[in-house]
MIVOVO-514579 format. One line per 2 residues: their letters; for each residue x negated, y, z of C-alpha. Coordinates in Angstrom, 2 decimals, m for minus. Each point is the difference from the previous one (the first is absolute). Layout:
<recs>
A) X/Y/Z  ... $
</recs>
This chain:
<recs>
XX) 9.25/m16.28/17.41  m0.11/3.87/m0.54 $
XX) m2.96/0.17/2.57  m2.08/m2.29/m2.45 $
XX) 1.06/2.37/m3.00  m1.36/3.00/2.01 $
XX) m3.22/m2.25/1.09  m0.77/m0.86/m3.61 $
XX) 0.66/3.83/m1.48  m2.12/1.52/2.68 $
XX) m2.96/m3.51/m1.10  0.76/0.53/m3.53 $
XX) 0.89/3.02/m0.37  m2.45/1.86/2.02 $
XX) m2.61/0.03/m3.27  2.59/1.12/m2.15 $
XX) 0.65/3.58/2.26  m4.06/0.28/0.59 $
XX) m0.95/m1.04/m3.82  3.09/3.34/m0.55 $
XX) m0.88/1.84/2.64  m3.99/0.23/m0.91 $
XX) 1.13/0.62/m3.33  2.07/3.21/1.32 $
XX) m2.61/0.86/2.50  m2.85/m0.09/m3.02 $
XX) 2.15/2.71/m1.52  m1.36/2.56/1.60 $
XX) m3.37/m0.79/m1.48  0.63/m0.36/m3.39 $
XX) 2.55/2.91/m0.09  m2.62/1.87/1.03 $
XX) m3.09/m1.48/m1.61  1.64/m0.30/m3.35 $
XX) 1.32/2.63/m2.32  4.12/0.36/m0.30 $
XX) m0.85/m1.23/m4.35  m2.24/m2.64/1.65 $
XX) 2.86/m0.69/2.79  2.74/0.17/m2.38 $
XX) m1.79/m2.79/m2.65  m0.55/m1.76/2.72 $
XX) 3.79/m0.56/0.81  1.04/m0.28/m3.50 $
XX) m2.57/m2.88/m0.34  1.84/m1.65/3.66 $
XX) 3.18/0.46/m1.34  m1.08/m2.02/m3.00 $
XX) m1.69/m2.57/1.59  3.09/m0.59/3.39 $
XX) 2.42/m1.00/m3.23  m3.07/m2.49/m1.11 $
XX) m0.33/m0.80/3.82  3.62/m1.59/0.34 $
XX) m0.38/m1.77/m3.60  m3.49/m2.30/0.86 $
XX) 1.03/m1.50/2.98  3.51/m1.01/m1.94 $
XX) 1.89/m0.67/3.27  m1.51/m2.78/0.54 $
XX) m0.23/0.67/3.23  3.53/m0.14/1.08 $
XX) m0.11/m3.83/m2.24  m2.88/m1.25/1.73 $
XX) 2.08/0.88/3.79  3.30/m1.17/m1.87 $
XX) m1.19/m3.36/m1.71  m3.13/m0.94/2.32 $
XX) 2.58/m0.83/2.55  2.40/m1.87/m1.57 $
XX) m1.56/m3.39/0.48  m2.99/0.37/2.77 $
XX) m1.97/m3.39/m1.02  m0.59/1.78/m3.38 $
XX) m0.39/3.60/1.50  m3.90/0.47/m0.62 $
XX) m0.02/m1.56/m3.32  3.05/2.14/m1.12 $
XX) m1.87/2.88/1.30  m3.13/m0.49/m2.01 $
XX) 1.91/m0.45/m3.04  1.72/3.07/0.67 $
XX) m3.29/1.93/0.62  m1.18/m1.62/m3.29 $
XX) 2.64/1.89/m1.76  m1.07/3.32/0.74 $
XX) m3.82/m0.40/m0.74  1.56/m0.98/m3.22 $
XX) 2.20/2.65/0.08  m3.20/2.49/1.17 $
XX) m1.46/m1.15/m3.31  2.01/0.60/m2.63 $
XX) 1.44/3.37/1.33  m3.45/1.27/0.84 $
XX) m0.38/0.69/m3.97  3.22/1.20/m0.51 $
XX) m0.15/2.47/2.58  m3.45/1.22/m1.00 $
XX) 1.99/1.14/m3.42  2.89/1.13/1.67 $
XX) m1.68/2.59/2.04  m2.48/0.68/m2.59 $
XX) 3.11/1.90/m1.96  0.89/2.04/3.06 $
XX) m2.96/1.30/1.92  m1.61/1.07/m3.16 $
XX) m2.50/2.01/2.24  m1.59/m3.12/1.49 $
XX) m2.42/m1.58/m1.49  0.44/m3.53/m1.23 $
XX) m2.37/m1.49/2.70  1.67/2.04/2.51 $
XX) 3.83/m1.71/m1.16  m1.70/m3.65/0.21 $
XX) m1.36/0.77/3.51  3.66/0.56/1.06 $
XX) 1.30/m2.75/m1.90  m2.50/m2.69/1.51 $
XX) 1.00/2.11/3.99  3.73/m0.81/m0.60 $
XX) m0.99/m3.64/m1.60  m2.23/m0.77/3.12 $
XX) 3.11/1.97/2.47  2.37/m2.27/m1.71 $
XX) m2.43/m3.37/0.59  m0.25/1.01/3.71 $
XX) 3.85/0.41/1.19  0.69/m3.26/m1.35 $
XX) m2.53/m1.46/2.32  0.34/2.07/2.62 $
XX) 4.08/m0.89/0.13  m1.76/m3.90/m0.16 $
XX) m1.43/1.60/3.67  3.13/1.36/1.05 $
XX) 1.89/m3.46/m1.24  m2.07/m2.25/2.33 $
XX) 0.31/2.97/2.75  m3.94/0.79/0.27 $
XX) 1.05/3.67/1.76  m3.90/0.02/0.67 $
XX) m1.44/m0.95/m3.33  2.71/2.35/m1.27 $
XX) m1.14/3.36/2.03  m3.88/m0.93/m0.41 $
XX) 0.56/0.16/m3.72  2.59/3.25/m0.52 $
XX) m2.12/1.84/2.86  m3.21/m0.95/m1.70 $
XX) 1.45/1.17/m3.72  0.71/3.49/2.13 $
XX) m2.94/0.85/1.52  m1.48/m0.67/m3.48 $
XX) 2.02/3.07/m1.30  m0.45/2.23/3.39 $
XX) m3.82/m0.46/m0.72  m0.33/0.59/m3.46 $
XX) 2.23/3.22/0.07  m1.91/1.12/3.29 $
XX) m3.40/m0.48/m1.72  0.62/1.79/m3.30 $
XX) 2.30/2.00/0.89  m2.64/1.31/2.69 $
XX) m1.33/2.31/m2.01  m3.56/m0.95/1.49 $
XX) m2.97/0.43/m3.10  m1.69/m3.00/0.70 $
XX) 3.40/m1.81/m0.68  0.78/2.02/m2.90 $
XX) m2.71/m1.15/m1.78  1.21/m3.70/m0.02 $
XX) 2.99/1.18/m1.29  m0.31/m0.68/m3.88 $
XX) 3.52/1.25/m0.52  0.19/3.73/1.76 $
XX) 2.56/0.77/2.61  3.13/0.04/m2.64 $
XX) 2.93/m2.53/m0.41  m2.37/m2.59/m1.60 $
XX) m1.08/m0.57/3.53  2.49/m1.24/1.79 $
XX) 0.94/m1.79/m2.79  m3.17/m2.35/0.20 $
XX) 0.29/0.52/4.13  3.30/m2.08/m0.59 $
XX) m2.13/m2.58/m2.14  m2.22/m0.81/2.49 $
XX) 2.07/m0.25/2.89  2.32/m2.33/m2.05 $
XX) m3.19/m2.06/m1.08  m1.21/m0.39/3.20 $
XX) 3.31/m1.42/1.71  m0.83/m3.40/m1.80 $
XX) m3.09/0.09/2.47  2.24/m0.15/3.15 $
XX) 2.57/m3.24/m0.18  m2.81/m2.28/m1.06 $
XX) 1.60/m2.83/1.34  3.38/m0.01/m1.61 $
XX) m1.87/0.59/m2.92  m2.26/m2.96/0.13 $
XX) 3.18/m1.50/0.80  1.82/0.24/m3.72 $
XX) 0.39/m2.36/m2.72  1.43/1.08/m3.50 $
XX) 2.72/m2.26/m0.75  2.79/0.66/m2.95 $
XX) 3.66/m0.53/0.06  2.15/0.44/m2.28 $
XX) 3.32/m0.45/0.92  m1.21/1.19/3.51 $
XX) m0.20/3.32/m1.50  2.96/0.33/m2.46 $
XX) 1.73/m0.23/3.29  m2.55/2.26/1.37 $
XX) 0.04/2.86/m2.90  3.83/m0.17/m0.13 $
XX) 0.47/0.67/3.41  m3.40/2.83/0.52 $
XX) 0.90/2.34/m3.56  3.18/1.47/1.52 $
XX) m1.82/0.67/3.02  m3.10/1.47/m1.69 $
XX) 2.38/2.21/m2.49  1.94/1.09/3.55 $
XX) m3.66/0.85/1.23  m1.07/1.99/m3.37 $
XX) 3.32/1.38/m0.24  m0.48/1.35/3.49 $
XX) m3.37/1.81/m0.56  0.84/1.19/m3.16 $
XX) 2.60/2.06/1.88  m2.28/0.63/2.56 $
XX) m2.87/1.52/m2.80  2.63/1.20/m2.54 $
XX) 0.24/4.20/1.14  m3.79/m0.07/0.60 $
XX) m0.67/m1.22/m3.11  2.57/2.13/m2.18 $
XX) m0.33/3.08/2.10  m2.62/1.56/m2.50 $
XX) 2.83/m0.49/m2.95  2.81/0.97/1.65 $
XX) m0.86/2.84/2.44  0.22/3.08/m2.19 $
XX) m2.97/1.92/m0.66  m0.52/2.42/2.61 $
XX) 2.38/m1.44/2.37  m2.67/0.55/2.78 $
XX) m1.98/2.82/m1.45  m3.27/m0.51/m1.31 $
XX) 0.00/m3.12/1.37  m0.81/m2.56/m2.56 $
XX) 2.33/m2.84/m0.56  m2.15/m2.63/0.30 $
XX) m1.14/0.85/3.17  3.48/m0.50/0.94 $
XX) m0.44/m3.88/0.38  m2.94/0.37/2.16 $
XX) 2.44/2.61/2.24  2.89/m2.40/0.17 $
XX) m2.79/m3.32/0.20  m0.81/1.82/2.82 $
XX) 2.67/0.90/1.87  1.99/m3.64/m0.35 $
XX) m3.04/m1.27/1.17  1.00/2.13/3.60 $
XX) 3.85/m1.47/m0.63  m1.40/m3.50/m0.39 $
XX) m1.35/0.14/3.70  3.94/m1.29/0.57 $
XX) m0.68/m3.31/m2.33  m2.61/m1.06/2.41 $
XX) 2.29/m1.68/2.10  2.06/m0.81/m3.00 $
XX) m3.20/m2.05/m1.38  m0.84/m1.65/3.07 $
XX) 3.43/m1.02/0.76  0.39/m1.85/m4.13 $
XX) m3.21/m1.84/0.93  1.60/m1.79/3.02 $
XX) 3.33/m0.44/m1.25  m0.01/m1.95/m3.31 $
XX) m1.76/m2.71/1.20  1.94/0.17/3.42 $
XX) 3.79/0.05/m1.36  m0.91/m2.47/m2.80 $
XX) m1.24/m2.38/3.08  4.01/0.57/0.94 $
XX) 1.91/0.41/m2.60  2.02/m2.98/0.88 $
XX) 1.03/0.58/3.16  3.23/0.77/1.24 $
XX) m0.99/3.45/2.18  m2.24/1.26/m3.32 $
XX) 2.29/2.50/m0.26  0.34/1.51/3.06 $
XX) m3.90/m0.26/m0.04  m0.02/2.57/m2.40 $
XX) 2.18/2.39/0.83  m1.60/0.07/3.33 $
XX) m3.39/0.87/m1.75  1.84/2.26/m2.04 $
XX) 0.86/2.34/2.38  m3.05/m0.04/1.53 $
XX) m1.60/0.73/m2.90  2.19/2.67/m0.76 $
XX) m1.01/1.70/3.36  m3.62/m0.33/m0.23 $
XX) 0.11/1.32/m3.63  2.21/3.21/0.71 $
XX) m2.32/0.82/3.29  m2.92/0.09/m2.10 $
XX) 2.20/2.30/m2.51  0.59/2.46/2.75 $
XX) m3.27/m0.65/1.38  m1.57/1.02/m3.25 $
XX) 2.52/2.93/m1.05  m0.31/1.70/3.40 $
XX) m3.36/m0.13/0.13  m0.28/1.23/m4.30 $
XX) m2.27/2.96/0.24  m2.34/m1.60/2.02 $
XX) m0.27/m2.64/m1.76  m0.36/1.85/m3.60 $
XX) m2.84/1.63/1.16  m2.06/m2.70/1.82 $
XX) 0.65/m2.14/m3.35  m0.10/2.08/m2.82 $
XX) m3.18/2.65/0.09  1.24/1.69/m3.13 $
XX) 2.74/2.68/0.22  1.42/m0.64/m3.63 $
XX) 1.52/m3.07/2.18  2.08/1.68/1.49 $
XX) 2.17/1.10/m2.82  0.90/m3.96/0.54 $
XX) 1.33/0.63/3.37  3.84/0.09/m0.55 $
XX) m0.08/m3.22/m2.20  m1.55/m1.73/3.54 $
XX) 3.27/m0.55/1.75  1.88/m1.79/m3.06 $
XX) m2.86/m1.84/m0.01  0.06/m1.16/2.96 $
XX) 4.27/m0.75/0.02  m1.18/m1.99/m3.89 $
XX) m2.50/m2.22/1.75  2.15/m1.14/3.21 $
XX) 2.86/m0.57/m2.26  m2.31/m1.95/m2.60 $
XX) m0.87/m2.09/4.14  4.14/m0.19/m0.25 $
XX) m0.12/m1.81/m3.18  m2.47/m2.51/0.97 $
XX) 2.02/m0.61/2.99  2.80/m0.37/m1.99 $
XX) m1.18/m2.44/m2.71  m0.70/m3.10/1.40 $
XX) 3.73/m1.29/m1.51  m1.35/m0.79/m2.86 $
XX) m3.55/m1.48/0.77  1.80/m2.67/1.89 $
XX) 2.39/m0.63/m2.29  m2.75/0.01/m3.05 $
XX) 1.79/2.52/m1.43  m3.01/2.30/m0.78 $
XX) 1.13/0.74/m3.48  2.63/2.64/2.16 $
XX) m2.97/1.22/1.46  m1.35/1.18/m3.58 $
XX) 3.69/1.10/m1.09  0.38/2.38/3.44 $
XX) m3.79/1.52/m0.46  0.76/m0.03/m4.08 $
XX) 2.77/2.82/1.55  m1.89/1.56/2.09 $
XX) m2.98/0.67/m2.55  2.44/1.46/m2.23 $
XX) 2.24/2.47/2.34  m3.74/1.55/0.96 $
XX) m1.51/0.59/m3.37  3.42/1.69/m0.94 $
XX) 0.14/2.07/3.31  m3.27/0.55/m0.48 $
XX) 0.45/2.13/m3.84  3.04/1.22/1.82 $
XX) m1.93/1.11/3.55  m3.29/1.05/m0.60 $
XX) 0.27/2.90/m3.10  2.26/2.00/3.14 $
XX) m2.38/m1.08/3.18  m3.12/m1.60/m1.14 $
XX) m1.39/m1.99/2.62  3.01/m0.11/2.02 $
XX) 1.89/m1.52/m2.61  m1.76/m2.99/m0.55 $
XX) 0.05/m0.35/3.79  3.84/0.49/m0.17 $
XX) 0.49/m3.04/m2.74  m2.04/m2.16/2.08 $
XX) 2.34/0.14/2.95  2.73/m0.27/m2.08 $
XX) m0.86/m3.00/m1.90  m0.71/m1.80/2.80 $
XX) 2.82/1.11/2.02  2.44/m1.50/m2.99 $
XX) m2.39/m3.12/m0.22  1.01/m0.13/4.07 $
XX) 3.13/0.03/m0.35  0.50/m2.58/m3.68 $
XX) m1.83/m2.59/2.25  1.75/0.04/2.67 $
XX) 3.72/0.06/m2.00  m1.45/m3.10/m2.25 $
XX) m1.27/m1.36/3.46  3.34/m0.28/1.84 $
XX) 1.25/m2.99/m2.24  m3.43/m2.27/0.16 $
XX) m1.43/0.12/2.82  1.87/2.32/2.75 $
XX) m1.52/1.86/2.87  1.67/1.90/2.70 $
XX) m2.22/2.75/0.16  0.70/2.54/3.20 $
XX) 1.32/3.15/m2.21  0.78/1.70/2.92 $
XX) m3.97/0.57/1.51  m1.39/m0.09/m3.23 $
XX) 2.01/2.79/m1.45  m0.14/1.56/3.24 $
XX) m3.65/0.22/0.35  m0.25/0.84/m4.41 $
XX) 1.98/3.10/1.22  m1.62/1.22/2.80 $
XX) m3.13/m0.30/m0.99  0.69/1.67/m3.23 $
XX) 1.56/2.94/2.36  m3.05/0.30/2.07 $
XX) m2.35/0.39/m2.78  2.17/2.65/m1.57 $
XX) 0.41/1.43/3.07  m4.41/0.26/0.10 $
XX) m0.18/1.60/m3.45  2.86/2.88/1.32 $
XX) m1.72/0.81/3.17  m3.51/m0.05/1.20 $
XX) m1.07/1.96/3.27  m3.13/2.09/m1.27 $
XX) m3.15/m1.02/1.64  m2.14/m2.64/m0.97 $
XX) 0.14/m1.83/3.58  3.97/0.21/0.26 $
XX) 0.17/m1.17/m3.60  m1.60/m3.17/0.67 $
XX) 2.11/m0.53/3.50  3.18/0.63/m2.05 $
XX) m1.40/m2.65/m2.87  m0.28/m2.64/3.15 $
XX) 3.31/0.60/1.79  2.07/m0.79/m3.45 $
XX) m1.39/m3.17/m0.10  0.63/m0.70/3.20 $
XX) 3.40/0.92/m0.37  0.54/m2.30/m2.35 $
XX) m1.91/m3.14/1.67  2.28/1.17/2.72 $
XX) 3.34/m0.63/m2.43  m1.94/m3.58/m1.25 $
XX) m0.49/m0.76/3.75  3.83/1.02/0.89 $
XX) 1.31/m2.47/m3.09  m1.87/m2.56/0.58 $
XX) m0.13/m0.01/4.31  2.19/m3.70/m0.54 $
XX) m3.10/m1.66/m1.45  m2.65/2.08/1.22 $
XX) 1.35/m0.90/4.17  2.22/m2.71/m0.70 $
XX) m2.02/m2.00/3.15  0.35/2.98/2.38 $
XX) 3.65/0.01/m0.54  2.41/m2.05/1.59 $
XX) 2.04/m2.43/m1.74  3.76/0.88/0.71 $
</recs>
């Protein structure tokens, strides 16, 4: 059964990994071609767009998996009805989001803001169609659409940020933050051209009774997502106001948004695996939620999740100097170097929280997820006001880490009485402590030369991998171990 989950993680998560990876691989191009001020404005735009990017889908993707599998005889009709609801939601949210963004992104024109809102609407609708493709196990079609969309983004960035003169003449907005906004819009629109079969099969349905049930389930989920994204971007947006003037010398506080966002993009490398896992885990665990071995599969998959997440954390942190030099081209970005380790840990524990959240989804108590998320956001906000004036960008990262740690603890404690899972505590905590120990060692001692630093940066992740293999030896080598 876990092999099936791993296969689906690889299939559906591959494109998610590639999408985020390409976004990060384009980071050197964007940070070198855009001014620090333009990159800061773009980062602020993307931060607000990130909040709306979870509002537009309205949690209907998860609802489609949840309700279309209740009765297989009406599965396709239920999918059509939920897709119809998503289109209605996008139409309602489009003008509302334009108005909300206009009041916050005052440096942008009304047209720019409308393009951002339209991009979000297109993305929300595309997401629900892709959810239907996933629900039908059409992995080939899913990969084609997602990879095609990624290719559009890559090509447009490479062409218009290449510095080639004749291409610059075709660019009506110039090399600035507006260029990236319009590239994202073009990629989002062209995505629909890649799924003609799915679009041609769509028929509009309206079902008031189903919608009431779906919205009752999905709205708490979208609230959880809003709070989760707000947790991630809260520190970025408030850095400008909470950081004392002159904290970073002559650097303007407005530029801190760009620096912190660049560092967060490096730290988000650890989220690649988390996103891939989430793509596969929702439909997989909902399809087996009523089986007696569900809790066992949750525990086993969680142990492997922790192992892979921590391996990524160690690999990134032990090579952080090289990674920052490659991806963040301007020297100002090194001011946020100390925050990256804290952000890496925060992103890892966000993934842990996701694994600990299935209990309220299985029991239809999604309101618990909302309450836990609001609790976390409150902690994050309060700690930002306390820590940022003293520690700057590191204080914001510290607040996010503490927020996710407390959310994990609350979710774990509450889940014991509703959907008990026998987690492998010994293995999990051993891996967490050893990973943190290796990261600290890598920062306290560096061999010196570039070549030896590279060897050292490869050795420590391999050392952690050796621990994982030893802890999981009974699973990895069970066919080689004779039965006693």
